[in-house]
C-alpha positions in Angstrom: 97.7 102.1 104.7 99.3 99.6 106.3 101.4 96.8 104.9 102.3 93.2 106.3 105.7 91.6 105.4 107.5 88.3 106.5 109.3 88.8 109.2 112.2 87.1 107.5 112.3 90.0 104.5 112.3 92.9 107.2 116.3 92.9 107.3 116.0 93.3 103.4 113.3 96.3 103.7 115.5 97.8 106.8 118.8 97.9 104.4 116.6 99.1 101.6 115.2 102.2 103.9 119.1 102.8 105.4 118.0 101.7 109.1 120.3 102.9 111.4 122.2 105.5 108.6 119.4 107.6 107.5 116.0 106.3 109.5 115.8 104.8 112.8 112.9 102.2 113.3 109.4 103.3 116.3 107.2 100.9 117.1 103.5 102.5 116.9 100.3 101.7 117.9 97.4 102.3 114.9 93.5 102.5 115.2 91.8 101.7 112.1 88.3 103.1 111.0 87.0 100.0 112.5 88.3 100.9 116.1 90.7 97.8 116.0 94.2 98.4 117.2 97.3 97.6 115.2 100.8 96.9 116.4 103.2 98.4 113.5 106.5 100.0 113.0 107.6 103.0 111.2 111.2 104.3 110.2 111.5 107.9 110.8 114.5 110.1 110.2 117.5 110.7 112.1 119.0 113.7 110.4 116.7 116.5 109.6 117.2 120.0 108.2 114.1 122.2 108.1 116.4 124.5 105.8 116.8 121.7 103.2 113.9 121.6 100.9 112.7 117.9 99.6 113.6 116.9 95.8 110.8 117.3 93.6 110.1 113.8 93.2 110.2 113.2 96.9 107.1 116.2 97.0 105.6 114.5 94.2 105.5 110.8 96.0 103.9 112.9 99.0 101.2 114.6 96.7 100.5 111.2 94.9 99.9 109.4 98.3 97.9 112.1 99.6 95.5 112.5 96.6 95.6 108.8 96.1 94.3 108.1 99.6 91.7 111.2 99.7 93.6 113.5 102.2 91.3 116.7 102.6 92.0 119.0 99.7 92.9 121.8 101.7 95.7 119.8 103.4 96.6 118.5 99.6 97.1 122.7 98.8 99.1 123.1 101.7 101.4 119.9 100.7 101.3 121.6 97.1 103.1 124.6 98.9 105.9 122.9 99.8 109.3 124.2 98.2 111.3 121.8 96.6 114.7 121.1 94.8 115.6 119.8 91.1 117.1 116.9 91.9 120.4 117.4 89.5 120.9 113.1 89.3 118.6 112.8 86.4 119.1 108.8 86.7 117.7 109.0 90.1 115.0 111.6 89.5 113.8 109.3 86.3 114.2 106.2 88.4 111.7 107.7 91.4 109.3 108.9 89.2 108.8 105.7 86.7 106.8 104.5 89.3 104.1 106.5 88.0 104.4 105.3 84.7 102.1 102.6 83.3 102.1 100.0 80.5 98.1 100.1 80.2 96.7 102.3 77.5 
């Protein structure tokens, strides 16, 4: 999924994502299913540690997105096997998972 943002709002997104501290920015070229080329950017982690598993809510975000976008079931099964840790910051955990709550019946 590709989002378009107003260039004037990009500094807000950069601050929110932690550009320069946690994440860097890369220009990427994407090819759509219709064989259209798009120029885009993506954030990437500046520091990674393979020995540090993600928080439970982060893994849930990945799984939700994979399922929502219909990624292959064998790939989703691999994602389900990712080791994770419980986030002891209950406020952050609740906030992160709150996006999946719906007001509709």
